[in-house]
Biopython code that builds the backbone (N, CA, C, O; Angstrom):
import numpy as np
from Bio.PDB.StructureBuilder import StructureBuilder

atoms = [
    (1, "MET", "N", (17.460, -5.135, -7.734)),
    (1, "MET", "CA", (16.164, -4.554, -7.459)),
    (1, "MET", "C", (16.329, -3.260, -6.643)),
    (1, "MET", "O", (15.650, -2.268, -6.907)),
    (2, "ARG", "N", (17.203, -3.276, -5.686)),
    (2, "ARG", "CA", (17.418, -2.092, -4.850)),
    (2, "ARG", "C", (17.958, -0.923, -5.675)),
    (2, "ARG", "O", (17.510, 0.212, -5.512)),
    (3, "VAL", "N", (18.914, -1.198, -6.554)),
    (3, "VAL", "CA", (19.487, -0.144, -7.389)),
    (3, "VAL", "C", (18.414, 0.434, -8.311)),
    (3, "VAL", "O", (18.337, 1.647, -8.504)),
    (4, "SER", "N", (17.601, -0.432, -8.867)),
    (4, "SER", "CA", (16.512, 0.020, -9.729)),
    (4, "SER", "C", (15.561, 0.933, -8.959)),
    (4, "SER", "O", (15.120, 1.958, -9.479)),
    (5, "TRP", "N", (15.245, 0.554, -7.711)),
    (5, "TRP", "CA", (14.376, 1.375, -6.876)),
    (5, "TRP", "C", (15.014, 2.736, -6.595)),
    (5, "TRP", "O", (14.335, 3.762, -6.644)),
    (6, "MET", "N", (16.298, 2.745, -6.306)),
    (6, "MET", "CA", (17.007, 4.007, -6.027)),
    (6, "MET", "C", (16.966, 4.931, -7.244)),
    (6, "MET", "O", (16.781, 6.140, -7.103)),
    (7, "ARG", "N", (17.135, 4.369, -8.417)),
    (7, "ARG", "CA", (17.054, 5.174, -9.648)),
    (7, "ARG", "C", (15.636, 5.719, -9.820)),
    (7, "ARG", "O", (15.445, 6.879, -10.185)),
    (8, "ARG", "N", (14.683, 4.895, -9.563)),
    (8, "ARG", "CA", (13.286, 5.314, -9.694)),
    (8, "ARG", "C", (12.955, 6.460, -8.748)),
    (8, "ARG", "O", (12.304, 7.427, -9.144)),
    (9, "VAL", "N", (13.396, 6.356, -7.510)),
    (9, "VAL", "CA", (13.164, 7.433, -6.539)),
    (9, "VAL", "C", (13.847, 8.708, -7.012)),
    (9, "VAL", "O", (13.259, 9.788, -6.958)),
    (10, "ARG", "N", (15.074, 8.584, -7.470)),
    (10, "ARG", "CA", (15.822, 9.754, -7.960)),
    (10, "ARG", "C", (15.090, 10.429, -9.119)),
    (10, "ARG", "O", (15.089, 11.655, -9.226)),
    (11, "GLU", "N", (14.470, 9.628, -9.986)),
    (11, "GLU", "CA", (13.748, 10.162, -11.145)),
    (11, "GLU", "C", (12.336, 10.626, -10.811)),
    (11, "GLU", "O", (11.662, 11.220, -11.653)),
    (12, "GLY", "N", (11.886, 10.359, -9.592)),
    (12, "GLY", "CA", (10.565, 10.816, -9.168)),
    (12, "GLY", "C", (9.400, 10.028, -9.735)),
    (12, "GLY", "O", (8.298, 10.561, -9.861)),
    (13, "VAL", "N", (9.622, 8.775, -10.078)),
    (13, "VAL", "CA", (8.540, 7.937, -10.605)),
    (13, "VAL", "C", (7.659, 7.513, -9.428)),
    (13, "VAL", "O", (8.137, 6.848, -8.509)),
    (14, "PRO", "N", (6.393, 7.887, -9.448)),
    (14, "PRO", "CA", (5.527, 7.597, -8.298)),
    (14, "PRO", "C", (5.071, 6.141, -8.238)),
    (14, "PRO", "O", (5.084, 5.418, -9.234)),
    (15, "VAL", "N", (4.674, 5.748, -7.054)),
    (15, "VAL", "CA", (3.998, 4.470, -6.851)),
    (15, "VAL", "C", (2.508, 4.765, -6.996)),
    (15, "VAL", "O", (1.982, 5.658, -6.332)),
    (16, "VAL", "N", (1.838, 4.024, -7.854)),
    (16, "VAL", "CA", (0.445, 4.308, -8.178)),
    (16, "VAL", "C", (-0.481, 3.389, -7.384)),
    (16, "VAL", "O", (-0.269, 2.179, -7.311)),
    (17, "LEU", "N", (-1.502, 3.986, -6.797)),
    (17, "LEU", "CA", (-2.589, 3.247, -6.166)),
    (17, "LEU", "C", (-3.799, 3.387, -7.076)),
    (17, "LEU", "O", (-3.982, 4.424, -7.713)),
    (18, "SER", "N", (-4.619, 2.354, -7.138)),
    (18, "SER", "CA", (-5.823, 2.459, -7.957)),
    (18, "SER", "C", (-6.941, 1.651, -7.324)),
    (18, "SER", "O", (-6.720, 0.820, -6.443)),
    (19, "ALA", "N", (-8.150, 1.922, -7.800)),
    (19, "ALA", "CA", (-9.318, 1.193, -7.299)),
    (19, "ALA", "C", (-10.362, 1.114, -8.399)),
    (19, "ALA", "O", (-10.443, 1.970, -9.280)),
    (20, "LEU", "N", (-11.149, 0.068, -8.318)),
    (20, "LEU", "CA", (-12.284, -0.131, -9.207)),
    (20, "LEU", "C", (-13.508, -0.268, -8.313)),
    (20, "LEU", "O", (-13.519, -1.085, -7.392)),
    (21, "HIS", "N", (-14.534, 0.526, -8.580)),
    (21, "HIS", "CA", (-15.750, 0.511, -7.771)),
    (21, "HIS", "C", (-16.913, 0.051, -8.644)),
    (21, "HIS", "O", (-17.201, 0.666, -9.671)),
    (22, "LEU", "N", (-17.580, -1.029, -8.241)),
    (22, "LEU", "CA", (-18.725, -1.560, -8.977)),
    (22, "LEU", "C", (-19.780, -2.064, -8.015)),
    (22, "LEU", "O", (-19.501, -2.928, -7.184)),
    (23, "ASP", "N", (-20.976, -1.540, -8.118)),
    (23, "ASP", "CA", (-22.131, -2.060, -7.380)),
    (23, "ASP", "C", (-21.860, -2.305, -5.900)),
    (23, "ASP", "O", (-22.131, -3.391, -5.389)),
    (24, "GLY", "N", (-21.334, -1.313, -5.223)),
    (24, "GLY", "CA", (-21.118, -1.440, -3.788)),
    (24, "GLY", "C", (-19.895, -2.241, -3.389)),
    (24, "GLY", "O", (-19.700, -2.536, -2.210)),
    (25, "VAL", "N", (-19.070, -2.594, -4.364)),
    (25, "VAL", "CA", (-17.830, -3.326, -4.106)),
    (25, "VAL", "C", (-16.674, -2.461, -4.571)),
    (25, "VAL", "O", (-16.727, -1.864, -5.647)),
    (26, "SER", "N", (-15.641, -2.395, -3.770)),
    (26, "SER", "CA", (-14.432, -1.676, -4.162)),
    (26, "SER", "C", (-13.277, -2.660, -4.222)),
    (26, "SER", "O", (-13.032, -3.415, -3.282)),
    (27, "MET", "N", (-12.573, -2.636, -5.343)),
    (27, "MET", "CA", (-11.368, -3.445, -5.517)),
    (27, "MET", "C", (-10.196, -2.485, -5.456)),
    (27, "MET", "O", (-10.004, -1.666, -6.355)),
    (28, "LEU", "N", (-9.419, -2.589, -4.401)),
    (28, "LEU", "CA", (-8.310, -1.681, -4.151)),
    (28, "LEU", "C", (-7.014, -2.377, -4.549)),
    (28, "LEU", "O", (-6.751, -3.507, -4.138)),
    (29, "HIS", "N", (-6.208, -1.687, -5.356)),
    (29, "HIS", "CA", (-4.948, -2.258, -5.832)),
    (29, "HIS", "C", (-3.798, -1.578, -5.103)),
    (29, "HIS", "O", (-3.595, -0.371, -5.237)),
    (30, "LEU", "N", (-3.048, -2.356, -4.331)),
    (30, "LEU", "CA", (-1.950, -1.833, -3.528)),
    (30, "LEU", "C", (-0.611, -2.283, -4.106)),
    (30, "LEU", "O", (-0.527, -3.318, -4.766)),
    (31, "PRO", "N", (0.425, -1.504, -3.853)),
    (31, "PRO", "CA", (1.743, -1.880, -4.369)),
    (31, "PRO", "C", (2.439, -2.900, -3.477)),
    (31, "PRO", "O", (2.075, -3.106, -2.319)),
    (32, "ALA", "N", (3.433, -3.515, -4.048)),
    (32, "ALA", "CA", (4.360, -4.387, -3.326)),
    (32, "ALA", "C", (3.652, -5.485, -2.551)),
    (32, "ALA", "O", (2.476, -5.768, -2.783)),
    (33, "GLU", "N", (4.375, -6.096, -1.636)),
    (33, "GLU", "CA", (3.776, -7.072, -0.746)),
    (33, "GLU", "C", (3.335, -6.304, 0.497)),
    (33, "GLU", "O", (4.079, -6.171, 1.469)),
    (34, "SER", "N", (2.114, -5.808, 0.436)),
    (34, "SER", "CA", (1.550, -4.995, 1.509)),
    (34, "SER", "C", (1.120, -5.889, 2.662)),
    (34, "SER", "O", (0.507, -6.936, 2.452)),
    (35, "PHE", "N", (1.440, -5.477, 3.862)),
    (35, "PHE", "CA", (1.032, -6.244, 5.042)),
    (35, "PHE", "C", (-0.492, -6.329, 5.100)),
    (35, "PHE", "O", (-1.181, -5.402, 4.673)),
    (36, "VAL", "N", (-1.014, -7.416, 5.618)),
    (36, "VAL", "CA", (-2.457, -7.666, 5.661)),
    (36, "VAL", "C", (-3.189, -6.571, 6.439)),
    (36, "VAL", "O", (-4.377, -6.347, 6.206)),
    (37, "GLU", "N", (-2.516, -5.899, 7.339)),
    (37, "GLU", "CA", (-3.153, -4.817, 8.102)),
    (37, "GLU", "C", (-3.697, -3.729, 7.191)),
    (37, "GLU", "O", (-4.658, -3.051, 7.556)),
    (38, "TYR", "N", (-3.103, -3.544, 6.008)),
    (38, "TYR", "CA", (-3.630, -2.551, 5.073)),
    (38, "TYR", "C", (-4.990, -2.983, 4.528)),
    (38, "TYR", "O", (-5.874, -2.148, 4.337)),
    (39, "GLN", "N", (-5.161, -4.264, 4.281)),
    (39, "GLN", "CA", (-6.457, -4.769, 3.829)),
    (39, "GLN", "C", (-7.511, -4.541, 4.913)),
    (39, "GLN", "O", (-8.619, -4.090, 4.622)),
    (40, "LEU", "N", (-7.172, -4.847, 6.132)),
    (40, "LEU", "CA", (-8.106, -4.644, 7.243)),
    (40, "LEU", "C", (-8.422, -3.162, 7.419)),
    (40, "LEU", "O", (-9.563, -2.794, 7.697)),
    (41, "ARG", "N", (-7.419, -2.325, 7.257)),
    (41, "ARG", "CA", (-7.620, -0.881, 7.365)),
    (41, "ARG", "C", (-8.521, -0.378, 6.244)),
    (41, "ARG", "O", (-9.383, 0.472, 6.468)),
    (42, "ALA", "N", (-8.321, -0.900, 5.040)),
    (42, "ALA", "CA", (-9.157, -0.487, 3.905)),
    (42, "ALA", "C", (-10.617, -0.807, 4.173)),
    (42, "ALA", "O", (-11.490, 0.015, 3.897)),
    (43, "GLN", "N", (-10.890, -1.981, 4.702)),
    (43, "GLN", "CA", (-12.278, -2.346, 5.008)),
    (43, "GLN", "C", (-12.848, -1.421, 6.076)),
    (43, "GLN", "O", (-14.019, -1.049, 6.010)),
    (44, "ALA", "N", (-12.041, -1.049, 7.049)),
    (44, "ALA", "CA", (-12.507, -0.136, 8.101)),
    (44, "ALA", "C", (-12.759, 1.267, 7.555)),
    (44, "ALA", "O", (-13.592, 1.998, 8.090)),
    (45, "LEU", "N", (-12.048, 1.648, 6.495)),
    (45, "LEU", "CA", (-12.244, 2.969, 5.895)),
    (45, "LEU", "C", (-13.537, 3.041, 5.083)),
    (45, "LEU", "O", (-14.045, 4.132, 4.821)),
    (46, "ALA", "N", (-14.062, 1.903, 4.691)),
    (46, "ALA", "CA", (-15.303, 1.861, 3.895)),
    (46, "ALA", "C", (-16.212, 0.774, 4.444)),
    (46, "ALA", "O", (-16.457, -0.223, 3.765)),
    (47, "PRO", "N", (-16.716, 0.945, 5.657)),
    (47, "PRO", "CA", (-17.499, -0.115, 6.297)),
    (47, "PRO", "C", (-18.852, -0.381, 5.641)),
    (47, "PRO", "O", (-19.493, -1.391, 5.931)),
    (48, "ASP", "N", (-19.289, 0.516, 4.762)),
    (48, "ASP", "CA", (-20.596, 0.374, 4.129)),
    (48, "ASP", "C", (-20.584, -0.498, 2.875)),
    (48, "ASP", "O", (-21.629, -0.715, 2.262)),
    (49, "ARG", "N", (-19.410, -0.996, 2.492)),
    (49, "ARG", "CA", (-19.358, -1.839, 1.295)),
    (49, "ARG", "C", (-18.234, -2.869, 1.430)),
    (49, "ARG", "O", (-17.379, -2.773, 2.310)),
    (50, "PHE", "N", (-18.264, -3.845, 0.542)),
    (50, "PHE", "CA", (-17.222, -4.865, 0.521)),
    (50, "PHE", "C", (-15.989, -4.288, -0.148)),
    (50, "PHE", "O", (-16.077, -3.710, -1.231)),
    (51, "VAL", "N", (-14.843, -4.443, 0.493)),
    (51, "VAL", "CA", (-13.580, -3.970, -0.069)),
    (51, "VAL", "C", (-12.652, -5.173, -0.224)),
    (51, "VAL", "O", (-12.325, -5.850, 0.751)),
    (52, "ALA", "N", (-12.240, -5.421, -1.442)),
    (52, "ALA", "CA", (-11.252, -6.465, -1.717)),
    (52, "ALA", "C", (-9.946, -5.763, -2.077)),
    (52, "ALA", "O", (-9.952, -4.748, -2.773)),
    (53, "THR", "N", (-8.857, -6.294, -1.614)),
    (53, "THR", "CA", (-7.571, -5.691, -1.947)),
    (53, "THR", "C", (-6.695, -6.708, -2.669)),
    (53, "THR", "O", (-6.756, -7.910, -2.410)),
    (54, "ALA", "N", (-5.899, -6.198, -3.562)),
    (54, "ALA", "CA", (-4.905, -7.000, -4.258)),
    (54, "ALA", "C", (-3.589, -6.241, -4.189)),
    (54, "ALA", "O", (-3.531, -5.048, -4.486)),
    (55, "ALA", "N", (-2.563, -6.925, -3.804)),
    (55, "ALA", "CA", (-1.250, -6.299, -3.710)),
    (55, "ALA", "C", (-0.397, -6.695, -4.921)),
    (55, "ALA", "O", (-0.904, -7.259, -5.891)),
    (56, "TYR", "N", (0.855, -6.403, -4.852)),
    (56, "TYR", "CA", (1.837, -6.677, -5.898)),
    (56, "TYR", "C", (1.580, -5.874, -7.160)),
    (56, "TYR", "O", (2.054, -6.251, -8.231)),
    (57, "GLY", "N", (0.829, -4.757, -7.060)),
    (57, "GLY", "CA", (0.579, -3.917, -8.217)),
    (57, "GLY", "C", (1.836, -3.225, -8.703)),
    (57, "GLY", "O", (1.926, -2.841, -9.869)),
    (58, "ASP", "N", (2.790, -3.064, -7.833)),
    (58, "ASP", "CA", (4.054, -2.406, -8.155)),
    (58, "ASP", "C", (5.083, -2.971, -7.175)),
    (58, "ASP", "O", (4.990, -2.723, -5.973)),
    (59, "GLY", "N", (6.033, -3.704, -7.661)),
    (59, "GLY", "CA", (6.979, -4.381, -6.786)),
    (59, "GLY", "C", (8.145, -3.543, -6.304)),
    (59, "GLY", "O", (8.996, -4.038, -5.565)),
    (60, "GLY", "N", (8.202, -2.280, -6.709)),
    (60, "GLY", "CA", (9.357, -1.445, -6.395)),
    (60, "GLY", "C", (9.699, -1.337, -4.928)),
    (60, "GLY", "O", (10.871, -1.365, -4.552)),
    (61, "THR", "N", (8.690, -1.216, -4.105)),
    (61, "THR", "CA", (8.973, -1.064, -2.675)),
    (61, "THR", "C", (9.239, -2.390, -1.990)),
    (61, "THR", "O", (9.572, -2.428, -0.806)),
    (62, "TRP", "N", (9.096, -3.464, -2.723)),
    (62, "TRP", "CA", (9.324, -4.822, -2.269)),
    (62, "TRP", "C", (8.313, -5.216, -1.197)),
    (62, "TRP", "O", (7.349, -5.913, -1.512)),
    (63, "TYR", "N", (8.492, -4.801, 0.049)),
    (63, "TYR", "CA", (7.511, -5.023, 1.110)),
    (63, "TYR", "C", (6.985, -3.681, 1.579)),
    (63, "TYR", "O", (7.686, -2.671, 1.508)),
    (64, "LEU", "N", (5.746, -3.671, 2.059)),
    (64, "LEU", "CA", (5.171, -2.468, 2.665)),
    (64, "LEU", "C", (4.695, -2.791, 4.072)),
    (64, "LEU", "O", (3.522, -3.096, 4.286)),
    (65, "PRO", "N", (5.604, -2.722, 5.024)),
    (65, "PRO", "CA", (5.219, -2.954, 6.413)),
    (65, "PRO", "C", (4.416, -1.769, 6.950)),
    (65, "PRO", "O", (4.494, -0.660, 6.421)),
    (66, "THR", "N", (3.664, -2.015, 7.981)),
    (66, "THR", "CA", (2.999, -0.916, 8.682)),
    (66, "THR", "C", (4.039, -0.201, 9.541)),
    (66, "THR", "O", (5.105, -0.750, 9.822)),
    (67, "LYS", "N", (3.726, 1.018, 9.951)),
    (67, "LYS", "CA", (4.694, 1.751, 10.782)),
    (67, "LYS", "C", (4.922, 1.047, 12.115)),
    (67, "LYS", "O", (5.989, 1.177, 12.714)),
    (68, "GLU", "N", (3.932, 0.308, 12.574)),
    (68, "GLU", "CA", (4.083, -0.432, 13.825)),
    (68, "GLU", "C", (5.047, -1.609, 13.685)),
    (68, "GLU", "O", (5.617, -2.064, 14.677)),
    (69, "ALA", "N", (5.233, -2.105, 12.459)),
    (69, "ALA", "CA", (6.108, -3.260, 12.240)),
    (69, "ALA", "C", (7.590, -2.889, 12.245)),
    (69, "ALA", "O", (8.434, -3.726, 12.565)),
    (70, "PHE", "N", (7.911, -1.657, 11.898)),
    (70, "PHE", "CA", (9.325, -1.277, 11.792)),
    (70, "PHE", "C", (10.112, -1.481, 13.086)),
    (70, "PHE", "O", (11.206, -2.042, 13.035)),
    (71, "PRO", "N", (9.609, -1.055, 14.230)),
    (71, "PRO", "CA", (10.383, -1.270, 15.460)),
    (71, "PRO", "C", (10.542, -2.745, 15.825)),
    (71, "PRO", "O", (11.441, -3.100, 16.587)),
    (72, "LEU", "N", (9.674, -3.606, 15.285)),
    (72, "LEU", "CA", (9.736, -5.029, 15.595)),
    (72, "LEU", "C", (10.816, -5.742, 14.798)),
    (72, "LEU", "O", (11.267, -6.823, 15.177)),
    (73, "GLY", "N", (11.229, -5.131, 13.691)),
    (73, "GLY", "CA", (12.258, -5.735, 12.857)),
    (73, "GLY", "C", (11.736, -6.935, 12.102)),
    (73, "GLY", "O", (10.531, -7.078, 11.897)),
    (74, "GLY", "N", (12.644, -7.793, 11.690)),
    (74, "GLY", "CA", (12.272, -8.972, 10.921)),
    (74, "GLY", "C", (12.688, -8.834, 9.473)),
    (74, "GLY", "O", (13.114, -7.766, 9.031)),
    (75, "TYR", "N", (12.560, -9.915, 8.748)),
    (75, "TYR", "CA", (13.017, -9.959, 7.362)),
    (75, "TYR", "C", (12.341, -8.900, 6.495)),
    (75, "TYR", "O", (13.020, -8.126, 5.821)),
    (76, "GLU", "N", (11.010, -8.863, 6.509)),
    (76, "GLU", "CA", (10.281, -7.950, 5.627)),
    (76, "GLU", "C", (10.693, -6.501, 5.853)),
    (76, "GLU", "O", (10.892, -5.749, 4.899)),
    (77, "VAL", "N", (10.817, -6.119, 7.103)),
    (77, "VAL", "CA", (11.211, -4.750, 7.431)),
    (77, "VAL", "C", (12.640, -4.483, 6.962)),
    (77, "VAL", "O", (12.942, -3.394, 6.475)),
    (78, "SER", "N", (13.511, -5.469, 7.108)),
    (78, "SER", "CA", (14.918, -5.259, 6.765)),
    (78, "SER", "C", (15.148, -5.091, 5.268)),
    (78, "SER", "O", (16.143, -4.482, 4.874)),
    (79, "VAL", "N", (14.266, -5.606, 4.428)),
    (79, "VAL", "CA", (14.441, -5.485, 2.982)),
    (79, "VAL", "C", (13.433, -4.538, 2.334)),
    (79, "VAL", "O", (13.452, -4.358, 1.116)),
    (80, "ALA", "N", (12.562, -3.937, 3.123)),
    (80, "ALA", "CA", (11.549, -3.021, 2.572)),
    (80, "ALA", "C", (12.216, -1.765, 2.022)),
    (80, "ALA", "O", (13.095, -1.185, 2.660)),
    (81, "ASN", "N", (11.795, -1.358, 0.848)),
    (81, "ASN", "CA", (12.263, -0.098, 0.262)),
    (81, "ASN", "C", (11.277, 1.009, 0.631)),
    (81, "ASN", "O", (10.848, 1.784, -0.223)),
    (82, "SER", "N", (10.935, 1.069, 1.883)),
    (82, "SER", "CA", (10.017, 2.088, 2.372)),
    (82, "SER", "C", (10.406, 2.427, 3.802)),
    (82, "SER", "O", (11.256, 1.774, 4.407)),
    (83, "ALA", "N", (9.771, 3.449, 4.321)),
    (83, "ALA", "CA", (10.036, 3.917, 5.674)),
    (83, "ALA", "C", (8.727, 3.911, 6.457)),
    (83, "ALA", "O", (7.655, 3.776, 5.866)),
    (84, "PRO", "N", (8.801, 4.054, 7.772)),
    (84, "PRO", "CA", (7.566, 4.046, 8.568)),
    (84, "PRO", "C", (6.527, 5.072, 8.103)),
    (84, "PRO", "O", (5.328, 4.798, 8.156)),
    (85, "GLU", "N", (6.972, 6.248, 7.650)),
    (85, "GLU", "CA", (6.009, 7.275, 7.226)),
    (85, "GLU", "C", (5.260, 6.898, 5.951)),
    (85, "GLU", "O", (4.261, 7.535, 5.615)),
    (86, "THR", "N", (5.724, 5.879, 5.242)),
    (86, "THR", "CA", (4.998, 5.392, 4.068)),
    (86, "THR", "C", (3.607, 4.910, 4.461)),
    (86, "THR", "O", (2.667, 5.017, 3.674)),
    (87, "ASP", "N", (3.474, 4.389, 5.651)),
    (87, "ASP", "CA", (2.181, 3.915, 6.161)),
    (87, "ASP", "C", (1.136, 5.025, 6.086)),
    (87, "ASP", "O", (0.040, 4.808, 5.570)),
    (88, "ASP", "N", (1.462, 6.203, 6.591)),
    (88, "ASP", "CA", (0.503, 7.317, 6.577)),
    (88, "ASP", "C", (0.167, 7.749, 5.153)),
    (88, "ASP", "O", (-0.984, 8.070, 4.856)),
    (89, "GLU", "N", (1.166, 7.757, 4.272)),
    (89, "GLU", "CA", (0.926, 8.151, 2.879)),
    (89, "GLU", "C", (0.029, 7.130, 2.174)),
    (89, "GLU", "O", (-0.890, 7.503, 1.446)),
    (90, "LEU", "N", (0.298, 5.862, 2.392)),
    (90, "LEU", "CA", (-0.512, 4.808, 1.787)),
    (90, "LEU", "C", (-1.938, 4.851, 2.321)),
    (90, "LEU", "O", (-2.894, 4.713, 1.558)),
    (91, "THR", "N", (-2.080, 5.039, 3.615)),
    (91, "THR", "CA", (-3.415, 5.104, 4.215)),
    (91, "THR", "C", (-4.190, 6.297, 3.669)),
    (91, "THR", "O", (-5.388, 6.185, 3.406)),
    (92, "GLN", "N", (-3.530, 7.427, 3.498)),
    (92, "GLN", "CA", (-4.209, 8.596, 2.938)),
    (92, "GLN", "C", (-4.654, 8.331, 1.508)),
    (92, "GLN", "O", (-5.758, 8.715, 1.121)),
    (93, "GLY", "N", (-3.808, 7.681, 0.722)),
    (93, "GLY", "CA", (-4.184, 7.322, -0.643)),
    (93, "GLY", "C", (-5.354, 6.374, -0.678)),
    (93, "GLY", "O", (-6.249, 6.521, -1.510)),
    (94, "MET", "N", (-5.362, 5.394, 0.219)),
    (94, "MET", "CA", (-6.487, 4.467, 0.307)),
    (94, "MET", "C", (-7.753, 5.210, 0.686)),
    (94, "MET", "O", (-8.815, 4.964, 0.114)),
    (95, "ARG", "N", (-7.651, 6.110, 1.639)),
    (95, "ARG", "CA", (-8.809, 6.893, 2.098)),
    (95, "ARG", "C", (-9.409, 7.682, 0.916)),
    (95, "ARG", "O", (-10.626, 7.706, 0.732)),
    (96, "GLU", "N", (-8.545, 8.318, 0.131)),
    (96, "GLU", "CA", (-9.026, 9.112, -1.011)),
    (96, "GLU", "C", (-9.681, 8.230, -2.070)),
    (96, "GLU", "O", (-10.731, 8.580, -2.608)),
    (97, "LEU", "N", (-9.070, 7.096, -2.368)),
    (97, "LEU", "CA", (-9.643, 6.202, -3.364)),
    (97, "LEU", "C", (-10.994, 5.650, -2.917)),
    (97, "LEU", "O", (-11.939, 5.590, -3.704)),
    (98, "LEU", "N", (-11.076, 5.253, -1.673)),
    (98, "LEU", "CA", (-12.327, 4.671, -1.193)),
    (98, "LEU", "C", (-13.427, 5.721, -1.037)),
    (98, "LEU", "O", (-14.611, 5.393, -1.119)),
    (99, "ALA", "N", (-13.052, 6.958, -0.817)),
    (99, "ALA", "CA", (-14.044, 8.036, -0.733)),
    (99, "ALA", "C", (-14.598, 8.403, -2.102)),
    (99, "ALA", "O", (-15.669, 9.002, -2.201)),
    (100, "SER", "N", (-13.879, 8.049, -3.153)),
    (100, "SER", "CA", (-14.315, 8.415, -4.512)),
    (100, "SER", "C", (-15.343, 7.448, -5.084)),
    (100, "SER", "O", (-15.800, 7.634, -6.212)),
    (101, "ALA", "N", (-15.712, 6.424, -4.328)),
    (101, "ALA", "CA", (-16.662, 5.429, -4.839)),
    (101, "ALA", "C", (-18.066, 5.991, -4.924)),
    (101, "ALA", "O", (-18.989, 5.288, -5.334)),
]
sb = StructureBuilder()
sb.init_structure("model")
sb.init_model(0)
sb.init_chain("A")
sb.init_seg("    ")
for serial, (resi, resn, name, xyz) in enumerate(atoms, 1):
    if name == "N":
        sb.init_residue(resn, " ", resi, " ")
    sb.init_atom(name, np.array(xyz, "f"), 0.0, 1.0, " ", f" {name:<3s}", serial, name[0])
structure = sb.get_structure()
């Protein structure tokens, strides 16, 4: 899995975020095993509607810890194919998707 991810990064294949907006509800699709804090953050980014999140949309990054989790260590952080700055990129993508509703 790690080698496959390295090849993907080298080839520039992006991780895709997506959302479906229907009748005041947003369904946000996140990659990998995203930490629950991303779901809570998504709801805070769109407090005027219900936001449901589903992860595992793309398993390439394996785990997606928050930047606060990296200094704490642990299994998920040790095997994550991401870096602390991924948190800001993911949050920005979520912000853009939720603003498009």
